N, C-alpha and C positions, 0 to 999 in steps of 0.2 A: 794785715792782709794774709790770706792763706794760699797755698799752692792749689792750682787747678789741674785736673787731669782730662785729657781728651781721649784716652783709650788705655787698654791693658793688654799685655801679652800673656797668654795662657800656654804653659808648656805641659805636654802630656808625658806620662812616665814611660811610655814606650810608643813605638810606631804603631799606628792603628789603620786597618783597612778602611777605605772610604765608606763602604756599606755599614761597617760596624760603628763608625764615627757619626753617622747621621743623627742618631738620638742625642749625642753630646752637643753637636752643632745646634740642633733645634732647642735644646735646654738652655744653652748659653744665650741664644737669641731671644729667649723669653724673659731674661733678666731685665728689670726696669732700667731704662736708659740705653739699652743696647740697640743700635740701629743697623749693625752689620757684623757678620761673623764670616771671616774668610780663612779657610784652612790653608796651611802651608805644606806643600808636598815635600816629602822626604827626598833627599838627593844623596848621591854618593859622598859628597863632601861632608855631610852630616855624619854618615857612618864612619868615615875615616877619622874625623875629629873625635868621635866617641871612642873609637878603638885606641887612638893615641893617648887619650886621657886615662883609659883603663890601664894601659901599659905603664904609664908614668906612676899611677897610684900603686900598682902591683910592685914596681921597682922600689918605690919609697917604703912600702910595707915590708918588703924583704930586707931592706937595709935596717929597718927598725928591729926586726926579729934577730938579725945577726948580732 
């Protein structure tokens, strides 16, 4: 027996304005088997988490270079 999937999460490489993302949303919706595409709005928590990860990576890289 093989695993079955009921959906996928697609992550964009950067935050995108709604009007710029419309073509991407439509394209994903045209993939065979896709019945729904719901964008996730960016929130301040996402920005904070991203900045924390950047800081942690920079600190680690600095330690390696030392």
